[in-house]
C-alpha positions as CSV (number, residue, x, y, z in Angstrom):
1,M,158.9,108.1,133.3
2,K,156.3,109.9,135.3
3,K,155.3,108.3,138.6
4,Q,151.6,107.6,139.0
5,P,150.0,108.6,142.3
6,K,148.5,105.9,144.4
7,L,144.9,106.1,145.3
8,S,145.8,106.2,149.0
9,D,147.9,109.3,148.4
10,I,145.0,111.2,146.7
11,G,142.6,110.7,149.6
12,K,139.1,112.0,149.6
13,R,139.9,115.1,147.6
14,Q,137.9,115.4,144.3
15,P,139.8,116.3,141.2
16,F,136.7,117.9,139.5
17,E,134.7,120.7,140.8
18,V,131.2,122.0,139.8
19,P,130.8,125.7,139.3
20,D,129.0,127.6,141.9
21,G,125.2,127.8,141.3
22,Y,125.3,125.3,138.4
23,F,122.5,123.0,139.6
24,R,120.4,126.0,140.8
25,D,120.5,127.7,137.4
26,L,120.3,124.5,135.3
27,P,116.4,124.3,135.0
28,D,116.2,127.9,133.9
29,R,118.8,127.4,131.2
30,I,117.1,124.3,129.9
31,M,113.7,126.1,129.7
32,E,115.3,129.0,127.9
33,Q,116.8,126.7,125.2
34,C,113.5,124.8,124.8
35,G,111.6,128.1,124.4
36,E,114.0,129.3,121.7
37,R,113.5,126.1,119.7
38,E,109.8,126.3,120.0
39,Q,109.7,129.9,118.8
40,K,112.0,129.1,115.8
41,K,109.4,126.6,114.4
42,S,107.5,128.1,111.5
43,V,104.2,127.2,110.0
44,V,105.8,125.1,107.3
45,Q,107.7,123.0,109.9
46,I,104.5,122.5,111.8
47,L,102.5,121.4,108.7
48,K,105.3,119.5,107.0
49,P,104.4,116.0,108.4
50,A,100.7,116.5,107.7
51,L,101.4,117.7,104.2
52,S,103.7,114.8,103.5
53,L,101.1,112.3,104.7
54,A,98.4,114.0,102.5
55,A,100.7,114.0,99.5
56,M,101.4,110.3,100.0
57,F,97.7,109.4,100.2
58,I,97.0,111.5,97.0
59,G,99.8,109.7,95.2
60,V,98.5,106.2,96.2
61,A,94.9,107.2,95.2
62,V,96.1,108.4,91.8
63,I,98.1,105.2,91.2
64,A,95.2,103.1,92.3
65,Y,92.8,105.0,90.0
66,F,95.0,104.5,86.9
67,A,95.6,100.9,87.8
68,V,91.9,100.2,88.0
69,Q,91.3,102.1,84.7
70,F,94.0,100.1,83.0
71,I,92.8,96.7,84.3
72,D,89.1,97.4,84.0
73,Q,89.4,98.9,80.5
74,P,86.8,97.2,78.3
75,K,88.1,95.6,75.2
76,E,86.4,96.5,71.9
77,Q,83.5,94.1,71.7
78,P,81.7,93.7,68.4
79,T,78.0,94.5,68.3
80,Y,75.8,91.7,67.1
81,T,72.7,92.2,65.1
82,Q,69.7,89.9,65.1
83,K,70.8,88.7,61.7
84,D,74.2,87.6,63.1
85,I,72.5,85.7,66.0
86,A,70.0,84.0,63.7
87,E,72.8,83.0,61.3
88,A,74.8,81.5,64.2
89,E,71.8,79.5,65.4
90,Y,71.1,78.2,61.9
91,L,74.8,77.1,61.5
92,D,74.6,75.4,64.9
93,Q,71.5,73.5,63.8
94,I,73.1,72.5,60.5
95,R,76.2,71.3,62.4
96,D,74.1,69.3,64.7
97,Q,72.2,67.7,61.8
98,E,75.5,66.9,60.1
99,E,76.8,65.2,63.2
100,L,73.6,63.2,63.5
101,M,73.8,62.1,59.9
102,E,77.4,61.1,60.3
103,S,76.6,59.1,63.4
104,I,73.7,57.3,61.6
105,N,76.0,56.5,58.7
106,Q,78.7,55.1,61.0
107,Q,76.1,52.9,62.6
108,D,74.8,51.7,59.2
109,M,78.4,50.9,58.2
110,K,79.0,48.9,61.3
111,A,75.7,47.0,60.8
112,H,76.6,46.4,57.1
113,A,80.1,45.1,58.1
114,Q,78.6,42.7,60.7
115,D,76.1,41.5,58.0
116,S,78.9,41.0,55.6
117,E,80.9,38.9,58.2
118,K,77.8,36.7,58.8
119,T,77.3,36.3,55.1
120,Q,80.9,35.4,54.6
121,K,80.7,32.8,57.4
122,Y,77.6,31.2,55.8
123,I,79.2,31.0,52.4
124,E,82.3,29.4,53.9
125,Y,80.2,26.9,55.8
126,L,78.2,26.0,52.7
127,L,81.4,25.6,50.7
128,N,83.1,23.5,53.4
129,E,80.1,21.2,53.8
130,D,79.7,21.0,50.0
131,I,76.0,22.1,50.1
132,D,74.6,23.2,46.8
133,Y,72.7,26.6,46.7
134,T,69.7,25.1,45.0
135,T,69.5,22.3,47.5
136,L,69.5,24.9,50.3
137,I,66.7,26.9,48.7
138,N,64.6,23.9,48.2
139,E,64.9,22.8,51.8
140,L,64.0,26.3,53.0
141,K,60.9,26.3,50.8
142,E,59.8,22.9,52.1
143,K,60.2,24.1,55.7
144,Q,58.0,27.1,55.0
145,D,55.3,25.0,53.4
146,Q,55.1,22.6,56.4
147,P,52.4,23.5,58.9
148,K,53.6,24.5,62.3
149,D,52.7,22.0,65.1
150,N,51.0,23.7,67.9
151,P,51.0,21.6,71.1
């Protein structure tokens, strides 16, 4: 096994060395490399980001245009003539009249049913009290013939 040197044995000696004139020539070498890269750029490389951005905006505009055209596309709407409109108005009036007549008929039927109930109650009362129809008529006539007393 290889014996490792101790730090105290090494002392202040540096194991690595910098070549002579490295830091003096470094800025010139960096500037040369940057200049080469700048000279290698062509017109396409310079315009590539701008062209990409423009193509993206054109694509978005085209998609938006077709989306609006598709959404806003009017459906086929029939054209109505004056005859069609007049006929629709006439049918509305007829329907309104029919509803009115139906409502009146229902009210009449309710009134008739109430009258029938009252009549049925009167008949039951007369039968339960054993009142003769002719007696009732005679009493009603007598009441009508009597003069009204005015106080």
